[in-house]
C-alpha positions in Angstrom: -17.1 -17.0 8.3 -17.8 -15.9 4.3 -17.8 -12.0 5.0 -14.6 -12.0 6.9 -13.1 -14.4 4.5 -14.9 -11.4 2.1 -13.2 -8.7 4.2 -9.5 -10.4 3.9 -9.3 -10.4 0.1 -10.9 -6.8 0.1 -10.1 -4.5 3.0 -7.3 -2.5 1.0 -9.3 -1.8 -1.9 -12.7 -1.3 0.5 -9.9 1.8 2.7 -8.5 2.9 -0.3 -11.6 3.1 -2.4 -13.6 4.9 0.8 -10.0 7.4 1.8 -9.8 8.4 -2.0 -14.0 8.8 -2.1 -13.4 11.2 1.4 -10.0 13.2 -0.3 -12.9 13.8 -3.7 -15.2 14.9 -1.7 -13.4 17.2 0.0 -11.3 18.6 -3.2 -15.0 19.1 -4.7 -16.1 21.1 -1.2 -13.6 22.5 -1.9 -14.0 23.9 -5.2 -17.0 24.8 -4.1 -16.4 26.9 -1.7 -13.2 28.9 -3.0 -15.5 29.5 -6.3 -19.5 30.1 -5.8 -18.7 30.6 -1.7 -16.0 33.2 -1.8 -14.2 31.5 1.0 -12.5 28.9 0.5 -11.5 26.2 3.4 -8.3 26.6 5.0 -7.6 23.0 6.0 -9.0 20.8 3.5 -5.8 20.9 1.0 -3.8 19.6 4.4 -6.3 16.8 5.3 -6.0 16.1 1.2 -2.8 16.2 1.5 -2.5 13.5 4.8 -5.8 11.3 3.3 -3.0 10.7 0.3 -0.3 9.9 2.0 -2.9 6.8 4.3 -4.3 6.3 0.3 -0.2 5.2 -0.6 1.2 3.4 2.2 -2.1 1.5 2.2 -1.7 1.0 -1.2 1.7 -0.7 -1.0 -0.1 -3.7 0.8 -3.1 -3.5 -1.4 0.0 -3.4 -5.0 1.5 -7.3 -2.5 -2.1 -8.7 -2.1 -2.0 -8.2 -6.1 1.8 -8.9 -7.2 1.3 -5.3 -8.7 4.1 -3.6 -7.2 6.9 -2.5 -9.1 10.0 -4.5 -9.8 12.2 -5.4 -12.8 12.1 -8.7 -14.8 15.2 -7.6 -17.1 17.3 -11.0 -14.4 13.9 -13.7 -14.8 13.2 -12.8 -18.6 17.3 -13.3 -19.5 16.8 -16.4 -17.9 13.6 -17.9 -19.1 11.0 -19.3 -17.3 12.1 -21.9 -15.3 13.5 -19.4 -12.7 10.6 -17.4 -12.5 9.2 -18.7 -9.4 12.2 -18.5 -7.8 12.7 -14.5 -8.7 9.2 -14.2 -7.8 9.7 -15.6 -3.7 13.3 -14.4 -3.7 11.3 -10.7 -4.6 9.1 -11.1 -1.8 11.3 -12.5 0.6 13.1 -9.6 -0.3 10.2 -7.5 -0.1 8.7 -8.4 3.2 12.8 -7.8 4.6 12.0 -4.3 3.7 8.8 -4.0 5.0 10.0 -5.3 8.3 12.3 -2.6 8.6 10.2 0.4 7.4 7.8 -0.9 10.4 10.5 -1.9 12.7 12.1 1.6 12.0 8.9 4.3 11.9 7.1 2.8 15.0 9.4 4.3 17.5 9.4 7.4 15.2 5.7 7.0 15.1 6.3 6.9 18.9 7.8 9.8 19.6 5.9 12.6 17.4 3.0 11.4 19.2 5.6 12.3 23.1 5.4 15.6 21.3 2.7 16.1 20.8 2.6 17.5 17.3 -0.1 19.2 15.6 -0.5 20.4 12.6 -1.2 23.7 11.6 -4.7 23.8 9.7 -6.8 21.0 11.1 -4.9 21.0 14.4 -4.6 17.1 14.1 -2.1 14.8 16.3 1.0 14.4 13.5 1.2 10.8 14.9 -1.6 9.7 12.7 -0.6 11.5 9.5 3.4 9.4 10.3 1.1 6.1 11.7 0.8 5.6 7.8 4.1 4.4 7.7 3.5 1.1 10.4 0.6 0.5 9.3 0.6 1.1 5.4 4.1 -1.3 5.7 3.5 -3.6 8.5 -0.4 -4.7 6.5 2.3 -5.0 3.4 4.7 -7.1 6.1 1.3 -9.3 6.5 0.8 -9.6 2.9 4.1 -10.8 1.5 4.3 -13.7 4.7 0.7 -14.7 3.4 1.8 -14.3 0.0 5.4 -17.0 0.6 3.2 -19.1 3.3 0.3 -19.7 0.6 3.4 -20.5 -2.5 5.2 -22.6 0.2 1.2 -25.2 0.6 1.5 -25.0 -3.7 -0.4 -21.7 -4.6 1.0 -19.3 -7.5 3.5 -16.6 -6.6 1.3 -13.4 -6.9 1.9 -11.2 -9.8 3.0 -13.9 -12.4 -0.2 -15.3 -14.6 0.1 -19.8 -15.6 -0.6 -18.6 -18.7 2.3 -16.3 -19.0 5.3 -18.3 -19.2 5.1 -19.5 -22.7 4.5 -16.0 -23.4 7.7 -15.1 -22.1 9.2 -18.4 -23.8 7.7 -16.6 -27.2 9.7 -13.3 -27.3 13.0 -15.0 -25.8 
């Protein structure tokens, strides 16, 4: 059971690391083939682009999990430390709604691309695989946002808010 907990806690991190490892290997091979062999790989740039798309969308889920998503904290800072938790919950709930809408609208688009049978020009890769990065990444982010909201409802911390940050914010304001 502990192996499942480790996987659940680090799934996105492992996936992003694997994608980046493959991305670096492909780009290094491209440099070697282009400058040392004199025959560039025609498919490497395209695959690197698609891997970067997948890395970005899976990375959103990782950011939600760790509470590192982009935010503007003007109102929470102005409102004071009492409202930080409420604004954190509001931000997570708003993010969850956004992620749900992204999944809702991207699944039919991905299915449509699959029915069309469009392939990429260099690799011949089915384009629905590339488009699937959106519903998969946003679905993972939605699950992580719901997981954080359930944790907060059970009395846990708001991801991204350090328990010691309250004192620092009071001193600054």
